[in-house]
PDB file of N, CA, C, O and CB in Angstrom:
ATOM      1  N   MET A   1       1.316  12.229  26.152  1.00  0.00           N
ATOM      2  CA  MET A   1       1.119  10.790  26.056  1.00  0.00           C
ATOM      3  C   MET A   1      -0.060  10.476  25.124  1.00  0.00           C
ATOM      4  O   MET A   1       0.015   9.545  24.322  1.00  0.00           O
ATOM      5  CB  MET A   1       0.880  10.184  27.457  1.00  0.00           C
ATOM      6  N   LYS A   2      -1.129  11.239  25.228  1.00  0.00           N
ATOM      7  CA  LYS A   2      -2.300  10.990  24.391  1.00  0.00           C
ATOM      8  C   LYS A   2      -2.022  11.324  22.932  1.00  0.00           C
ATOM      9  O   LYS A   2      -2.589  10.700  22.035  1.00  0.00           O
ATOM     10  CB  LYS A   2      -3.489  11.799  24.891  1.00  0.00           C
ATOM     11  N   ILE A   3      -1.161  12.296  22.689  1.00  0.00           N
ATOM     12  CA  ILE A   3      -0.816  12.649  21.309  1.00  0.00           C
ATOM     13  C   ILE A   3      -0.048  11.499  20.664  1.00  0.00           C
ATOM     14  O   ILE A   3      -0.291  11.167  19.504  1.00  0.00           O
ATOM     15  CB  ILE A   3       0.022  13.960  21.263  1.00  0.00           C
ATOM     16  N   ALA A   4       0.873  10.892  21.403  1.00  0.00           N
ATOM     17  CA  ALA A   4       1.633   9.754  20.883  1.00  0.00           C
ATOM     18  C   ALA A   4       0.703   8.576  20.584  1.00  0.00           C
ATOM     19  O   ALA A   4       0.865   7.890  19.574  1.00  0.00           O
ATOM     20  CB  ALA A   4       2.726   9.329  21.889  1.00  0.00           C
ATOM     21  N   THR A   5      -0.259   8.351  21.456  1.00  0.00           N
ATOM     22  CA  THR A   5      -1.235   7.279  21.227  1.00  0.00           C
ATOM     23  C   THR A   5      -2.074   7.567  19.991  1.00  0.00           C
ATOM     24  O   THR A   5      -2.331   6.667  19.192  1.00  0.00           O
ATOM     25  CB  THR A   5      -2.147   7.106  22.452  1.00  0.00           C
ATOM     26  N   ALA A   6      -2.499   8.807  19.828  1.00  0.00           N
ATOM     27  CA  ALA A   6      -3.296   9.182  18.660  1.00  0.00           C
ATOM     28  C   ALA A   6      -2.497   9.007  17.369  1.00  0.00           C
ATOM     29  O   ALA A   6      -3.041   8.583  16.349  1.00  0.00           O
ATOM     30  CB  ALA A   6      -3.778  10.634  18.788  1.00  0.00           C
ATOM     31  N   ILE A   7      -1.212   9.333  17.418  1.00  0.00           N
ATOM     32  CA  ILE A   7      -0.364   9.148  16.234  1.00  0.00           C
ATOM     33  C   ILE A   7      -0.225   7.671  15.902  1.00  0.00           C
ATOM     34  O   ILE A   7      -0.278   7.304  14.728  1.00  0.00           O
ATOM     35  CB  ILE A   7       1.025   9.775  16.457  1.00  0.00           C
ATOM     36  N   ASN A   8      -0.049   6.819  16.894  1.00  0.00           N
ATOM     37  CA  ASN A   8       0.043   5.370  16.669  1.00  0.00           C
ATOM     38  C   ASN A   8      -1.244   4.819  16.078  1.00  0.00           C
ATOM     39  O   ASN A   8      -1.207   4.011  15.150  1.00  0.00           O
ATOM     40  CB  ASN A   8       0.364   4.646  17.976  1.00  0.00           C
ATOM     41  N   ILE A   9      -2.375   5.248  16.608  1.00  0.00           N
ATOM     42  CA  ILE A   9      -3.665   4.797  16.075  1.00  0.00           C
ATOM     43  C   ILE A   9      -3.819   5.252  14.631  1.00  0.00           C
ATOM     44  O   ILE A   9      -4.293   4.491  13.787  1.00  0.00           O
ATOM     45  CB  ILE A   9      -4.836   5.333  16.936  1.00  0.00           C
ATOM     46  N   GLY A  10      -3.424   6.479  14.342  1.00  0.00           N
ATOM     47  CA  GLY A  10      -3.505   6.997  12.979  1.00  0.00           C
ATOM     48  C   GLY A  10      -2.641   6.212  12.010  1.00  0.00           C
ATOM     49  O   GLY A  10      -3.063   5.932  10.889  1.00  0.00           O
ATOM     50  N   ARG A  11      -1.441   5.858  12.430  1.00  0.00           N
ATOM     51  CA  ARG A  11      -0.549   5.071  11.569  1.00  0.00           C
ATOM     52  C   ARG A  11      -1.120   3.694  11.273  1.00  0.00           C
ATOM     53  O   ARG A  11      -1.100   3.245  10.127  1.00  0.00           O
ATOM     54  CB  ARG A  11       0.822   4.928  12.218  1.00  0.00           C
ATOM     55  N   LYS A  12      -1.626   3.026  12.294  1.00  0.00           N
ATOM     56  CA  LYS A  12      -2.212   1.699  12.082  1.00  0.00           C
ATOM     57  C   LYS A  12      -3.459   1.785  11.211  1.00  0.00           C
ATOM     58  O   LYS A  12      -3.692   0.919  10.368  1.00  0.00           O
ATOM     59  CB  LYS A  12      -2.556   1.042  13.427  1.00  0.00           C
ATOM     60  N   THR A  13      -4.257   2.823  11.413  1.00  0.00           N
ATOM     61  CA  THR A  13      -5.452   3.015  10.603  1.00  0.00           C
ATOM     62  C   THR A  13      -5.076   3.239   9.144  1.00  0.00           C
ATOM     63  O   THR A  13      -5.702   2.675   8.246  1.00  0.00           O
ATOM     64  CB  THR A  13      -6.275   4.196  11.130  1.00  0.00           C
ATOM     65  N   LYS A  14      -4.071   4.048   8.911  1.00  0.00           N
ATOM     66  CA  LYS A  14      -3.603   4.293   7.540  1.00  0.00           C
ATOM     67  C   LYS A  14      -3.114   3.001   6.893  1.00  0.00           C
ATOM     68  O   LYS A  14      -3.376   2.761   5.714  1.00  0.00           O
ATOM     69  CB  LYS A  14      -2.478   5.345   7.533  1.00  0.00           C
ATOM     70  N   GLN A  15      -2.411   2.176   7.648  1.00  0.00           N
ATOM     71  CA  GLN A  15      -1.922   0.900   7.134  1.00  0.00           C
ATOM     72  C   GLN A  15      -3.089  -0.015   6.745  1.00  0.00           C
ATOM     73  O   GLN A  15      -3.057  -0.648   5.690  1.00  0.00           O
ATOM     74  CB  GLN A  15      -1.030   0.209   8.181  1.00  0.00           C
ATOM     75  N   ILE A  16      -4.094  -0.081   7.576  1.00  0.00           N
ATOM     76  CA  ILE A  16      -5.254  -0.931   7.298  1.00  0.00           C
ATOM     77  C   ILE A  16      -6.040  -0.397   6.107  1.00  0.00           C
ATOM     78  O   ILE A  16      -6.539  -1.179   5.298  1.00  0.00           O
ATOM     79  CB  ILE A  16      -6.163  -1.025   8.534  1.00  0.00           C
ATOM     80  N   VAL A  17      -6.158   0.914   5.991  1.00  0.00           N
ATOM     81  CA  VAL A  17      -6.856   1.511   4.846  1.00  0.00           C
ATOM     82  C   VAL A  17      -6.157   1.138   3.546  1.00  0.00           C
ATOM     83  O   VAL A  17      -6.815   0.774   2.572  1.00  0.00           O
ATOM     84  CB  VAL A  17      -6.930   3.046   4.990  1.00  0.00           C
ATOM     85  N   TRP A  18      -4.827   1.227   3.523  1.00  0.00           N
ATOM     86  CA  TRP A  18      -4.091   0.862   2.314  1.00  0.00           C
ATOM     87  C   TRP A  18      -4.218  -0.630   2.002  1.00  0.00           C
ATOM     88  O   TRP A  18      -4.258  -1.010   0.832  1.00  0.00           O
ATOM     89  CB  TRP A  18      -2.621   1.239   2.462  1.00  0.00           C
ATOM     90  N   GLN A  19      -4.279  -1.474   3.024  1.00  0.00           N
ATOM     91  CA  GLN A  19      -4.516  -2.899   2.803  1.00  0.00           C
ATOM     92  C   GLN A  19      -5.870  -3.113   2.132  1.00  0.00           C
ATOM     93  O   GLN A  19      -5.988  -3.893   1.187  1.00  0.00           O
ATOM     94  CB  GLN A  19      -4.447  -3.675   4.134  1.00  0.00           C
ATOM     95  N   ASN A  20      -6.889  -2.414   2.630  1.00  0.00           N
ATOM     96  CA  ASN A  20      -8.231  -2.557   2.066  1.00  0.00           C
ATOM     97  C   ASN A  20      -8.289  -2.068   0.622  1.00  0.00           C
ATOM     98  O   ASN A  20      -8.916  -2.700  -0.229  1.00  0.00           O
ATOM     99  CB  ASN A  20      -9.244  -1.792   2.914  1.00  0.00           C
ATOM    100  N   ILE A  21      -7.634  -0.942   0.348  1.00  0.00           N
ATOM    101  CA  ILE A  21      -7.627  -0.408  -1.013  1.00  0.00           C
ATOM    102  C   ILE A  21      -6.926  -1.370  -1.960  1.00  0.00           C
ATOM    103  O   ILE A  21      -7.417  -1.625  -3.060  1.00  0.00           O
ATOM    104  CB  ILE A  21      -6.943   0.968  -1.052  1.00  0.00           C
ATOM    105  N   THR A  22      -5.789  -1.904  -1.545  1.00  0.00           N
ATOM    106  CA  THR A  22      -5.036  -2.834  -2.382  1.00  0.00           C
ATOM    107  C   THR A  22      -5.834  -4.104  -2.645  1.00  0.00           C
ATOM    108  O   THR A  22      -5.898  -4.576  -3.780  1.00  0.00           O
ATOM    109  CB  THR A  22      -3.700  -3.180  -1.726  1.00  0.00           C
ATOM    110  N   LEU A  23      -6.438  -4.653  -1.606  1.00  0.00           N
ATOM    111  CA  LEU A  23      -7.248  -5.865  -1.766  1.00  0.00           C
ATOM    112  C   LEU A  23      -8.405  -5.626  -2.720  1.00  0.00           C
ATOM    113  O   LEU A  23      -8.647  -6.431  -3.619  1.00  0.00           O
ATOM    114  CB  LEU A  23      -7.779  -6.341  -0.412  1.00  0.00           C
ATOM    115  N   ALA A  24      -9.114  -4.535  -2.533  1.00  0.00           N
ATOM    116  CA  ALA A  24     -10.264  -4.233  -3.385  1.00  0.00           C
ATOM    117  C   ALA A  24      -9.829  -4.045  -4.840  1.00  0.00           C
ATOM    118  O   ALA A  24     -10.470  -4.556  -5.758  1.00  0.00           O
ATOM    119  CB  ALA A  24     -10.989  -2.972  -2.880  1.00  0.00           C
ATOM    120  N   PHE A  25      -8.740  -3.312  -5.039  1.00  0.00           N
ATOM    121  CA  PHE A  25      -8.252  -3.072  -6.400  1.00  0.00           C
ATOM    122  C   PHE A  25      -7.857  -4.378  -7.082  1.00  0.00           C
ATOM    123  O   PHE A  25      -8.197  -4.599  -8.244  1.00  0.00           O
ATOM    124  CB  PHE A  25      -7.058  -2.108  -6.378  1.00  0.00           C
ATOM    125  N   CYS A  26      -7.141  -5.243  -6.367  1.00  0.00           N
ATOM    126  CA  CYS A  26      -6.704  -6.512  -6.960  1.00  0.00           C
ATOM    127  C   CYS A  26      -7.879  -7.415  -7.309  1.00  0.00           C
ATOM    128  O   CYS A  26      -7.916  -7.985  -8.400  1.00  0.00           O
ATOM    129  CB  CYS A  26      -5.767  -7.239  -6.010  1.00  0.00           C
ATOM    130  N   VAL A  27      -8.829  -7.553  -6.410  1.00  0.00           N
ATOM    131  CA  VAL A  27      -9.985  -8.412  -6.674  1.00  0.00           C
ATOM    132  C   VAL A  27     -10.805  -7.854  -7.831  1.00  0.00           C
ATOM    133  O   VAL A  27     -11.232  -8.609  -8.704  1.00  0.00           O
ATOM    134  CB  VAL A  27     -10.864  -8.547  -5.411  1.00  0.00           C
ATOM    135  N   LYS A  28     -11.026  -6.555  -7.850  1.00  0.00           N
ATOM    136  CA  LYS A  28     -11.799  -5.951  -8.943  1.00  0.00           C
ATOM    137  C   LYS A  28     -11.081  -6.123 -10.279  1.00  0.00           C
ATOM    138  O   LYS A  28     -11.723  -6.369 -11.300  1.00  0.00           O
ATOM    139  CB  LYS A  28     -12.046  -4.456  -8.666  1.00  0.00           C
ATOM    140  N   LEU A  29      -9.768  -5.996 -10.279  1.00  0.00           N
ATOM    141  CA  LEU A  29      -8.999  -6.176 -11.505  1.00  0.00           C
ATOM    142  C   LEU A  29      -9.100  -7.611 -12.012  1.00  0.00           C
ATOM    143  O   LEU A  29      -9.235  -7.842 -13.213  1.00  0.00           O
ATOM    144  CB  LEU A  29      -7.536  -5.800 -11.274  1.00  0.00           C
ATOM    145  N   ILE A  30      -9.035  -8.564 -11.103  1.00  0.00           N
ATOM    146  CA  ILE A  30      -9.159  -9.974 -11.487  1.00  0.00           C
ATOM    147  C   ILE A  30     -10.541 -10.255 -12.056  1.00  0.00           C
ATOM    148  O   ILE A  30     -10.656 -10.897 -13.100  1.00  0.00           O
ATOM    149  CB  ILE A  30      -8.886 -10.892 -10.282  1.00  0.00           C
ATOM    150  N   VAL A  31     -11.577  -9.793 -11.400  1.00  0.00           N
ATOM    151  CA  VAL A  31     -12.943 -10.034 -11.871  1.00  0.00           C
ATOM    152  C   VAL A  31     -13.188  -9.311 -13.194  1.00  0.00           C
ATOM    153  O   VAL A  31     -13.868  -9.838 -14.075  1.00  0.00           O
ATOM    154  CB  VAL A  31     -13.972  -9.576 -10.812  1.00  0.00           C
ATOM    155  N   LEU A  32     -12.639  -8.110 -13.334  1.00  0.00           N
ATOM    156  CA  LEU A  32     -12.775  -7.382 -14.599  1.00  0.00           C
ATOM    157  C   LEU A  32     -12.108  -8.138 -15.741  1.00  0.00           C
ATOM    158  O   LEU A  32     -12.657  -8.235 -16.839  1.00  0.00           O
ATOM    159  CB  LEU A  32     -12.172  -5.978 -14.477  1.00  0.00           C
ATOM    160  N   THR A  33     -10.934  -8.665 -15.474  1.00  0.00           N
ATOM    161  CA  THR A  33     -10.220  -9.440 -16.498  1.00  0.00           C
ATOM    162  C   THR A  33     -10.991 -10.702 -16.859  1.00  0.00           C
ATOM    163  O   THR A  33     -11.133 -11.033 -18.036  1.00  0.00           O
ATOM    164  CB  THR A  33      -8.807  -9.809 -16.012  1.00  0.00           C
ATOM    165  N   LEU A  34     -11.487 -11.401 -15.852  1.00  0.00           N
ATOM    166  CA  LEU A  34     -12.274 -12.609 -16.121  1.00  0.00           C
ATOM    167  C   LEU A  34     -13.565 -12.273 -16.856  1.00  0.00           C
ATOM    168  O   LEU A  34     -13.991 -13.017 -17.739  1.00  0.00           O
ATOM    169  CB  LEU A  34     -12.593 -13.343 -14.813  1.00  0.00           C
ATOM    170  N   GLY A  35     -14.178 -11.170 -16.500  1.00  0.00           N
ATOM    171  CA  GLY A  35     -15.408 -10.756 -17.171  1.00  0.00           C
ATOM    172  C   GLY A  35     -15.163 -10.377 -18.623  1.00  0.00           C
ATOM    173  O   GLY A  35     -15.977 -10.689 -19.493  1.00  0.00           O
ATOM    174  N   ALA A  36     -14.058  -9.714 -18.887  1.00  0.00           N
ATOM    175  CA  ALA A  36     -13.731  -9.338 -20.260  1.00  0.00           C
ATOM    176  C   ALA A  36     -13.444 -10.574 -21.105  1.00  0.00           C
ATOM    177  O   ALA A  36     -13.706 -10.582 -22.308  1.00  0.00           O
ATOM    178  CB  ALA A  36     -12.528  -8.388 -20.285  1.00  0.00           C
ATOM    179  N   GLY A  37     -12.914 -11.604 -20.486  1.00  0.00           N
ATOM    180  CA  GLY A  37     -12.634 -12.847 -21.193  1.00  0.00           C
ATOM    181  C   GLY A  37     -13.838 -13.771 -21.282  1.00  0.00           C
ATOM    182  O   GLY A  37     -13.756 -14.837 -21.891  1.00  0.00           O
ATOM    183  N   GLY A  38     -14.939 -13.378 -20.690  1.00  0.00           N
ATOM    184  CA  GLY A  38     -16.154 -14.193 -20.741  1.00  0.00           C
ATOM    185  C   GLY A  38     -16.195 -15.309 -19.711  1.00  0.00           C
ATOM    186  O   GLY A  38     -17.041 -16.198 -19.796  1.00  0.00           O
ATOM    187  N   LEU A  39     -15.292 -15.273 -18.741  1.00  0.00           N
ATOM    188  CA  LEU A  39     -15.241 -16.341 -17.745  1.00  0.00           C
ATOM    189  C   LEU A  39     -15.990 -15.993 -16.454  1.00  0.00           C
ATOM    190  O   LEU A  39     -16.216 -16.864 -15.615  1.00  0.00           O
ATOM    191  CB  LEU A  39     -13.803 -16.663 -17.422  1.00  0.00           C
ATOM    192  N   ALA A  40     -16.371 -14.733 -16.297  1.00  0.00           N
ATOM    193  CA  ALA A  40     -17.099 -14.318 -15.093  1.00  0.00           C
ATOM    194  C   ALA A  40     -18.379 -13.606 -15.506  1.00  0.00           C
ATOM    195  O   ALA A  40     -18.390 -12.781 -16.420  1.00  0.00           O
ATOM    196  CB  ALA A  40     -16.221 -13.394 -14.193  1.00  0.00           C
ATOM    197  N   SER A  41     -19.445 -13.943 -14.815  1.00  0.00           N
ATOM    198  CA  SER A  41     -20.729 -13.319 -15.116  1.00  0.00           C
ATOM    199  C   SER A  41     -20.925 -12.072 -14.245  1.00  0.00           C
ATOM    200  O   SER A  41     -20.104 -11.753 -13.385  1.00  0.00           O
ATOM    201  CB  SER A  41     -21.888 -14.324 -14.896  1.00  0.00           C
ATOM    202  N   MET A  42     -22.021 -11.394 -14.497  1.00  0.00           N
ATOM    203  CA  MET A  42     -22.327 -10.198 -13.713  1.00  0.00           C
ATOM    204  C   MET A  42     -22.570 -10.557 -12.253  1.00  0.00           C
ATOM    205  O   MET A  42     -22.203  -9.797 -11.357  1.00  0.00           O
ATOM    206  CB  MET A  42     -23.551  -9.472 -14.291  1.00  0.00           C
ATOM    207  N   TRP A  43     -23.180 -11.699 -12.010  1.00  0.00           N
ATOM    208  CA  TRP A  43     -23.452 -12.122 -10.634  1.00  0.00           C
ATOM    209  C   TRP A  43     -22.156 -12.388  -9.883  1.00  0.00           C
ATOM    210  O   TRP A  43     -22.043 -12.052  -8.704  1.00  0.00           O
ATOM    211  CB  TRP A  43     -24.335 -13.377 -10.619  1.00  0.00           C
ATOM    212  N   GLU A  44     -21.199 -12.975 -10.539  1.00  0.00           N
ATOM    213  CA  GLU A  44     -19.913 -13.217  -9.890  1.00  0.00           C
ATOM    214  C   GLU A  44     -19.221 -11.897  -9.556  1.00  0.00           C
ATOM    215  O   GLU A  44     -18.573 -11.781  -8.515  1.00  0.00           O
ATOM    216  CB  GLU A  44     -19.011 -14.079 -10.788  1.00  0.00           C
ATOM    217  N   ALA A  45     -19.354 -10.918 -10.424  1.00  0.00           N
ATOM    218  CA  ALA A  45     -18.781  -9.593 -10.156  1.00  0.00           C
ATOM    219  C   ALA A  45     -19.465  -8.943  -8.958  1.00  0.00           C
ATOM    220  O   ALA A  45     -18.808  -8.310  -8.131  1.00  0.00           O
ATOM    221  CB  ALA A  45     -18.908  -8.685 -11.397  1.00  0.00           C
ATOM    222  N   VAL A  46     -20.772  -9.098  -8.865  1.00  0.00           N
ATOM    223  CA  VAL A  46     -21.513  -8.536  -7.731  1.00  0.00           C
ATOM    224  C   VAL A  46     -21.088  -9.216  -6.434  1.00  0.00           C
ATOM    225  O   VAL A  46     -20.854  -8.551  -5.425  1.00  0.00           O
ATOM    226  CB  VAL A  46     -23.039  -8.689  -7.943  1.00  0.00           C
ATOM    227  N   PHE A  47     -20.989 -10.541  -6.464  1.00  0.00           N
ATOM    228  CA  PHE A  47     -20.564 -11.257  -5.261  1.00  0.00           C
ATOM    229  C   PHE A  47     -19.131 -10.905  -4.883  1.00  0.00           C
ATOM    230  O   PHE A  47     -18.811 -10.828  -3.697  1.00  0.00           O
ATOM    231  CB  PHE A  47     -20.693 -12.765  -5.468  1.00  0.00           C
ATOM    232  N   ALA A  48     -18.269 -10.692  -5.861  1.00  0.00           N
ATOM    233  CA  ALA A  48     -16.894 -10.284  -5.570  1.00  0.00           C
ATOM    234  C   ALA A  48     -16.873  -8.904  -4.918  1.00  0.00           C
ATOM    235  O   ALA A  48     -16.118  -8.677  -3.972  1.00  0.00           O
ATOM    236  CB  ALA A  48     -16.046 -10.279  -6.859  1.00  0.00           C
ATOM    237  N   ALA A  49     -17.690  -7.989  -5.411  1.00  0.00           N
ATOM    238  CA  ALA A  49     -17.734  -6.639  -4.846  1.00  0.00           C
ATOM    239  C   ALA A  49     -18.246  -6.665  -3.405  1.00  0.00           C
ATOM    240  O   ALA A  49     -17.693  -5.996  -2.531  1.00  0.00           O
ATOM    241  CB  ALA A  49     -18.624  -5.727  -5.707  1.00  0.00           C
ATOM    242  N   VAL A  50     -19.290  -7.429  -3.168  1.00  0.00           N
ATOM    243  CA  VAL A  50     -19.833  -7.533  -1.810  1.00  0.00           C
ATOM    244  C   VAL A  50     -18.843  -8.239  -0.890  1.00  0.00           C
ATOM    245  O   VAL A  50     -18.672  -7.851   0.265  1.00  0.00           O
ATOM    246  CB  VAL A  50     -21.180  -8.286  -1.820  1.00  0.00           C
ATOM    247  N   GLY A  51     -18.197  -9.269  -1.404  1.00  0.00           N
ATOM    248  CA  GLY A  51     -17.199  -9.990  -0.614  1.00  0.00           C
ATOM    249  C   GLY A  51     -16.031  -9.102  -0.227  1.00  0.00           C
ATOM    250  O   GLY A  51     -15.560  -9.152   0.910  1.00  0.00           O
ATOM    251  N   VAL A  52     -15.564  -8.297  -1.154  1.00  0.00           N
ATOM    252  CA  VAL A  52     -14.463  -7.381  -0.853  1.00  0.00           C
ATOM    253  C   VAL A  52     -14.897  -6.349   0.179  1.00  0.00           C
ATOM    254  O   VAL A  52     -14.118  -5.990   1.062  1.00  0.00           O
ATOM    255  CB  VAL A  52     -13.972  -6.681  -2.134  1.00  0.00           C
ATOM    256  N   ALA A  53     -16.115  -5.876   0.077  1.00  0.00           N
ATOM    257  CA  ALA A  53     -16.613  -4.912   1.054  1.00  0.00           C
ATOM    258  C   ALA A  53     -16.667  -5.539   2.453  1.00  0.00           C
ATOM    259  O   ALA A  53     -16.287  -4.903   3.436  1.00  0.00           O
ATOM    260  CB  ALA A  53     -18.011  -4.400   0.639  1.00  0.00           C
ATOM    261  N   MET A  54     -17.134  -6.772   2.535  1.00  0.00           N
ATOM    262  CA  MET A  54     -17.197  -7.457   3.834  1.00  0.00           C
ATOM    263  C   MET A  54     -15.796  -7.688   4.395  1.00  0.00           C
ATOM    264  O   MET A  54     -15.568  -7.495   5.590  1.00  0.00           O
ATOM    265  CB  MET A  54     -17.939  -8.802   3.700  1.00  0.00           C
ATOM    266  N   LEU A  55     -14.860  -8.099   3.544  1.00  0.00           N
ATOM    267  CA  LEU A  55     -13.491  -8.301   4.008  1.00  0.00           C
ATOM    268  C   LEU A  55     -12.861  -6.995   4.483  1.00  0.00           C
ATOM    269  O   LEU A  55     -12.121  -6.983   5.466  1.00  0.00           O
ATOM    270  CB  LEU A  55     -12.644  -8.913   2.899  1.00  0.00           C
ATOM    271  N   ALA A  56     -13.152  -5.907   3.794  1.00  0.00           N
ATOM    272  CA  ALA A  56     -12.621  -4.606   4.201  1.00  0.00           C
ATOM    273  C   ALA A  56     -13.177  -4.197   5.567  1.00  0.00           C
ATOM    274  O   ALA A  56     -12.450  -3.663   6.405  1.00  0.00           O
ATOM    275  CB  ALA A  56     -12.957  -3.534   3.146  1.00  0.00           C
ATOM    276  N   ILE A  57     -14.442  -4.447   5.780  1.00  0.00           N
ATOM    277  CA  ILE A  57     -15.054  -4.111   7.073  1.00  0.00           C
ATOM    278  C   ILE A  57     -14.452  -4.956   8.187  1.00  0.00           C
ATOM    279  O   ILE A  57     -14.122  -4.441   9.255  1.00  0.00           O
ATOM    280  CB  ILE A  57     -16.582  -4.313   7.022  1.00  0.00           C
ATOM    281  N   LEU A  58     -14.309  -6.252   7.936  1.00  0.00           N
ATOM    282  CA  LEU A  58     -13.721  -7.124   8.953  1.00  0.00           C
ATOM    283  C   LEU A  58     -12.263  -6.754   9.222  1.00  0.00           C
ATOM    284  O   LEU A  58     -11.809  -6.792  10.365  1.00  0.00           O
ATOM    285  CB  LEU A  58     -13.820  -8.593   8.518  1.00  0.00           C
ATOM    286  N   ASN A  59     -11.542  -6.400   8.178  1.00  0.00           N
ATOM    287  CA  ASN A  59     -10.153  -5.987   8.350  1.00  0.00           C
ATOM    288  C   ASN A  59     -10.072  -4.686   9.157  1.00  0.00           C
ATOM    289  O   ASN A  59      -9.184  -4.525   9.994  1.00  0.00           O
ATOM    290  CB  ASN A  59      -9.471  -5.812   6.978  1.00  0.00           C
ATOM    291  N   ALA A  60     -10.989  -3.773   8.904  1.00  0.00           N
ATOM    292  CA  ALA A  60     -10.973  -2.493   9.613  1.00  0.00           C
ATOM    293  C   ALA A  60     -11.330  -2.645  11.091  1.00  0.00           C
ATOM    294  O   ALA A  60     -10.900  -1.836  11.913  1.00  0.00           O
ATOM    295  CB  ALA A  60     -11.938  -1.522   8.952  1.00  0.00           C
ATOM    296  N   THR A  61     -12.097  -3.654  11.435  1.00  0.00           N
ATOM    297  CA  THR A  61     -12.469  -3.838  12.839  1.00  0.00           C
ATOM    298  C   THR A  61     -11.295  -4.322  13.685  1.00  0.00           C
ATOM    299  O   THR A  61     -11.379  -4.325  14.913  1.00  0.00           O
ATOM    300  CB  THR A  61     -13.621  -4.826  12.949  1.00  0.00           C
ATOM    301  N   ARG A  62     -10.198  -4.731  13.042  1.00  0.00           N
ATOM    302  CA  ARG A  62      -9.020  -5.148  13.800  1.00  0.00           C
ATOM    303  C   ARG A  62      -8.481  -4.024  14.659  1.00  0.00           C
ATOM    304  O   ARG A  62      -7.902  -4.277  15.716  1.00  0.00           O
ATOM    305  CB  ARG A  62      -7.936  -5.641  12.863  1.00  0.00           C
ATOM    306  N   ILE A  63      -8.658  -2.795  14.230  1.00  0.00           N
ATOM    307  CA  ILE A  63      -8.112  -1.653  14.963  1.00  0.00           C
ATOM    308  C   ILE A  63      -8.747  -1.537  16.360  1.00  0.00           C
ATOM    309  O   ILE A  63      -8.128  -1.018  17.289  1.00  0.00           O
ATOM    310  CB  ILE A  63      -8.340  -0.351  14.164  1.00  0.00           C
ATOM    311  N   GLN A  64      -9.973  -2.021  16.492  1.00  0.00           N
ATOM    312  CA  GLN A  64     -10.657  -1.944  17.790  1.00  0.00           C
ATOM    313  C   GLN A  64     -10.050  -2.887  18.812  1.00  0.00           C
ATOM    314  O   GLN A  64     -10.102  -2.619  20.013  1.00  0.00           O
ATOM    315  CB  GLN A  64     -12.132  -2.258  17.627  1.00  0.00           C
ATOM    316  N   ARG A  65      -9.472  -3.994  18.346  1.00  0.00           N
ATOM    317  CA  ARG A  65      -8.913  -4.985  19.260  1.00  0.00           C
ATOM    318  C   ARG A  65      -7.456  -4.722  19.626  1.00  0.00           C
ATOM    319  O   ARG A  65      -6.899  -5.401  20.488  1.00  0.00           O
ATOM    320  CB  ARG A  65      -9.032  -6.346  18.655  1.00  0.00           C
ATOM    321  N   MET A  66      -6.839  -3.740  18.974  1.00  0.00           N
ATOM    322  CA  MET A  66      -5.434  -3.443  19.235  1.00  0.00           C
ATOM    323  C   MET A  66      -5.262  -2.664  20.536  1.00  0.00           C
ATOM    324  O   MET A  66      -6.093  -1.831  20.898  1.00  0.00           O
ATOM    325  CB  MET A  66      -4.835  -2.658  18.072  1.00  0.00           C
ATOM    326  N   LYS A  67      -4.185  -2.949  21.214  1.00  0.00           N
ATOM    327  CA  LYS A  67      -3.858  -2.257  22.455  1.00  0.00           C
ATOM    328  C   LYS A  67      -2.821  -1.181  22.157  1.00  0.00           C
ATOM    329  O   LYS A  67      -1.779  -1.458  21.562  1.00  0.00           O
ATOM    330  CB  LYS A  67      -3.336  -3.252  23.534  1.00  0.00           C
ATOM    331  N   PHE A  68      -3.113   0.041  22.574  1.00  0.00           N
ATOM    332  CA  PHE A  68      -2.185   1.146  22.346  1.00  0.00           C
ATOM    333  C   PHE A  68      -1.708   1.727  23.641  1.00  0.00           C
ATOM    334  O   PHE A  68      -0.918   2.671  23.640  1.00  0.00           O
ATOM    335  CB  PHE A  68      -2.827   2.223  21.511  1.00  0.00           C
TER     336      PHE A  68
END
């Protein structure tokens, strides 16, 4: 029973990790494109990076509230 629970937790964790990677990649790509076009400054890139990190942390904490 505990092995099945561990597998379920692992699957959900993997899903959340891929969500975080995709979100971070998309936001960084958008900011990079805007920066290359001169529409985003270095400060905006820094705030985007910190914002993505905070969103990833908040998204990862969802696993603690799940019932298995």
